[in-house]
N, C-alpha and C positions, 0 to 999 in steps of 0.2 A: 653535823659535817665538819668533815677532817682535812687535813693541810694535802693539797698537793704536790704529790712527789713528783721525783722526775722524773721515773719512767713511763710516769701517767701521759708527758707534753707529749703532741703529736710528734709537731719540728724542732724537738728539743736539737738539736744536734745543725741540724742544715733549717735556713728558713726556703718556702718554697713557694711560684707559685704565684700568689696574691700579695700574698706576705713581705715579700723579696722586693716586690714594685712599690708597696707602700713605704719599705726602709729605704730606697734609693731617692723614690719620689723627694722624703722627709729630708734628707743628707743633699738633696742639691738645692730643692726646698732655702735650706740653710744658709746651704754656699750664696745664693742669687743673692737671696736676702743683707746678706755679709757684704757684697763688695757692690749693690747697691749704695746701699750704709756710707763706705767707704770713699763712691765717686759725690753723694751731696755731701759729704762732709768734709771735702779738698774744698766742693765749688761755693757750700754757703759758709765756712768757716777760715772768710778772708779779713786779716786783722791787720789792713793797708789804713784801716782809718782810725789808728787808734789814740788816744792820747798820750805823749809821754809825759812822763811825772820827774823834775828834776830835784825834788825835797827829798831831803834827809829826814829819818826818824831819827829824831836827838831822847826825845822824852815818851815811856809809855807811860800812858797814865794808870792810877792807882797800881804800880810798880816802883822798880827803882829807877834811875838817872842811866842810860847808856852812853856811857863816855864815849865822846868824837877823838876820832883818833886821824 
């Protein structure tokens, strides 16, 4: 079995027919999934109920103390 050569490939320069439709279908499906993900992330990633934390970290365990300024 030898390595395929570029000259031996039928659709090397341009895609035609069914292959072209498959490539476009994959591109469109990827774009649609990206849009669906963005919408779902926007809807379900609500941070309105986050708990505010007001404590400052002044000492890191097992390390040097951080001076408070």
